[in-house]
C-alpha positions in Angstrom: 125.8 101.3 91.2 123.8 99.7 94.0 125.2 96.6 95.7 123.1 93.6 96.4 123.1 90.6 98.8 121.9 88.0 96.3 122.9 89.5 92.9 126.1 90.3 91.1 125.8 93.2 88.7 128.2 94.1 85.9 127.9 96.7 83.2 130.0 96.9 80.1 129.4 98.4 76.6 125.8 99.2 77.2 125.1 95.6 78.5 124.0 95.2 82.2 124.4 91.7 83.5 122.1 90.8 86.5 123.5 87.6 87.9 121.6 85.6 90.5 124.0 84.6 93.2 122.7 81.9 95.5 124.6 79.0 94.0 124.4 76.9 97.1 120.7 76.4 96.5 120.6 76.6 92.7 119.6 80.2 92.9 116.3 79.3 94.6 114.1 82.4 94.9 114.1 83.7 98.4 112.2 86.8 99.4 115.5 88.8 99.3 116.4 87.6 95.8 112.9 88.4 94.5 113.0 91.9 96.0 116.5 92.5 94.7 115.6 91.3 91.2 112.7 93.7 91.2 114.9 96.6 92.2 117.6 95.7 89.7 115.2 95.4 86.8 113.4 98.6 87.6 116.7 100.4 88.0 117.9 99.1 84.6 114.8 100.3 82.9 115.4 103.8 84.2 119.0 104.1 83.1 119.5 105.3 79.5 123.1 104.1 79.4 121.8 100.5 79.8 120.8 99.3 76.3 120.4 95.5 77.0 119.9 93.4 80.1 121.5 90.0 80.5 119.9 87.8 83.2 122.2 85.0 84.3 123.1 82.9 87.3 126.1 81.6 89.4 126.7 78.0 90.0 125.4 74.8 88.5 121.9 76.0 87.5 119.9 79.0 86.4 117.1 78.9 89.0 115.4 76.0 90.8 112.3 78.1 91.5 110.8 79.1 94.8 113.0 78.4 97.8 110.8 75.9 99.6 112.8 76.5 102.8 112.0 80.2 102.8 109.6 81.6 105.4 107.0 82.2 102.7 106.3 78.5 102.4 105.8 77.8 106.1 102.0 77.4 105.6 101.1 80.5 107.6 101.4 82.9 104.7 99.2 83.5 101.6 100.8 82.2 98.4 98.5 84.5 96.5 99.8 87.5 98.4 103.4 86.4 97.8 102.7 86.3 94.1 101.1 89.7 94.1 103.8 91.5 96.0 107.0 89.6 95.1 106.7 87.7 91.8 104.2 89.7 89.8 105.9 93.1 90.0 109.2 91.4 88.9 107.6 89.8 85.8 105.8 93.1 85.0 109.0 95.0 85.3 110.7 92.6 82.8 107.8 92.5 80.3 107.4 96.3 80.5 111.0 97.3 80.3 111.6 99.3 77.1 114.8 97.5 76.2 115.7 93.8 75.4 116.3 91.3 78.1 118.2 88.1 77.3 118.3 85.1 79.7 121.4 83.0 79.7 120.1 79.6 80.9 122.4 76.8 82.1 121.6 73.8 84.2 118.0 73.7 85.4 115.4 76.4 85.2 112.4 75.0 87.2 109.1 76.3 88.4 109.3 80.0 88.8 112.8 79.8 87.5 111.3 78.7 84.2 108.8 81.5 84.4 111.7 84.0 84.9 113.5 82.7 81.9 110.4 82.9 79.7 109.7 86.5 80.9 113.0 87.5 79.1 112.6 88.5 75.5 115.1 86.0 74.3 116.8 83.0 75.7 120.2 81.3 75.1 120.6 77.9 76.6 123.6 75.7 77.3 123.6 72.2 75.8 122.9 70.6 79.2 120.3 73.1 80.3 116.7 72.0 80.9 113.4 73.7 81.6 110.9 72.2 84.0 107.4 73.5 84.7 107.6 71.9 88.1 104.4 73.3 89.7 102.2 70.2 89.2 104.8 68.1 91.0 104.0 69.7 94.3 100.3 70.2 93.7 100.4 73.8 92.5 99.4 75.6 89.2 101.8 77.6 87.0 102.5 81.1 88.2 104.8 84.1 87.7 103.4 84.5 84.2 104.0 81.0 82.9 100.4 80.5 81.9 100.6 83.7 80.0 103.9 83.1 78.2 104.0 79.4 77.6 100.9 79.0 75.3 102.0 82.1 73.4 105.4 80.5 72.7 104.4 76.9 72.0 100.6 76.8 71.5 97.9 75.7 73.8 98.1 71.9 73.4 101.9 71.8 74.0 101.6 74.2 76.9 99.0 71.9 78.5 101.3 68.9 78.3 104.4 70.8 79.5 102.5 72.3 82.5 100.6 69.2 83.5 103.2 66.5 83.1 106.2 68.7 84.1 108.7 66.6 82.1 112.1 68.2 81.7 112.6 69.9 78.4 116.2 69.7 77.2 117.9 72.4 75.2 117.4 70.7 71.8 113.7 70.3 72.5 113.4 73.9 73.8 115.0 75.1 70.5 112.6 73.1 68.4 109.6 74.3 70.4 110.5 77.9 70.2 111.3 78.2 73.9 114.9 79.4 73.2 116.7 81.2 70.5 120.1 79.5 70.4 121.8 76.6 72.0 125.6 76.7 72.7 128.1 74.3 74.3 128.1 74.9 78.0 131.7 76.1 78.1 130.9 78.7 75.4 127.5 79.9 76.7 128.5 82.9 78.7 130.8 84.3 75.9 128.1 83.7 73.3 125.5 85.5 75.5 127.7 88.5 75.9 128.3 88.6 72.2 124.6 88.4 71.5 123.9 91.2 73.9 126.6 93.4 72.4 125.0 93.0 69.0 121.7 94.2 70.5 123.5 97.0 72.3 124.9 98.3 69.0 121.5 98.6 67.5 119.0 101.5 67.7 118.0 101.5 71.4 114.8 103.4 71.0 113.7 101.4 68.0 114.4 98.1 69.7 112.4 99.2 72.7 109.5 100.2 70.5 109.8 96.9 68.7 109.6 95.0 72.0 106.4 97.0 72.8 104.9 96.2 69.3 105.6 92.5 69.4 104.4 92.1 73.1 101.2 93.9 72.3 100.8 92.3 68.9 99.8 88.9 70.3 96.9 90.5 72.3 95.3 92.9 69.8 93.2 92.6 66.8 94.7 93.2 63.3 93.1 96.6 63.1 94.4 97.5 66.6 97.9 96.2 65.7 98.0 98.3 62.5 97.1 101.4 64.4 99.6 100.7 67.2 102.3 100.2 64.6 101.4 103.6 63.1 101.7 105.2 66.5 105.1 103.6 67.3 106.4 104.2 63.8 105.6 107.9 64.2 107.7 108.0 67.4 110.6 106.1 65.7 110.5 108.3 62.6 111.1 111.5 64.7 114.2 110.0 66.4 117.8 110.5 65.6 118.2 106.8 65.1 116.1 107.0 61.9 118.1 109.9 60.6 121.4 108.0 61.2 120.0 104.8 59.8 118.9 106.5 56.5 122.2 108.4 56.3 124.2 105.2 56.8 122.2 103.4 54.1 122.8 106.2 51.6 126.5 106.5 52.5 126.9 102.7 52.3 128.3 102.3 55.8 127.2 100.7 59.0 125.1 102.9 61.2 126.5 104.1 64.5 123.5 104.3 66.9 125.4 104.6 70.2 126.2 108.3 69.5 122.7 109.2 68.5 
């Protein structure tokens, strides 16, 4: 497995944990961290033994966003070009990965750190965690996919308020808004995140990957297009060994074992 300068990577029972490791700056996104996240996500997507990805972070917070002391923010570089080459490929790799990604969010997830959390398919938050769409605080607009993901999760009016006022959203609010799936005591978050990921890893990997594709596309297509897309994906799933195992387990009144399929 590849080693990284700004990431810690651990693999166990089909779960690959990609852990941001710049705790001294609340995992602010430097050029190196962004490139390594890109590489790690793309590598995870290619490896069949990886069934679920857990995105987490060292230290007191998940990610404080762009590292404002990094060379990209010195005023001489194009912010747009930075997005096109460093942020956008990372978000596209996460959204397009044919397997579930779970974000384990503790402390703050601000700016592009919030975007990174929302690019995961599901989020678990610690009780003290908070999300901050901090872009407007420094005279910028949402990026790294936030303007795509936020209104889809909370609706347009809520998204406008969250993006424009940039007030912190605590874990309880995030849960009620649909921005996270579960909230856990801080001390139990990591254990809960691994247990959640193991449940996913025990599921039918191909079917879950196709489910991700269906739901991601479903918010963009018309009803007729969705119905046809479901038919195409279901055809793929129906010819897989997972379907055979699932039906056999149902008839035999036992739990299906998908890892051996």
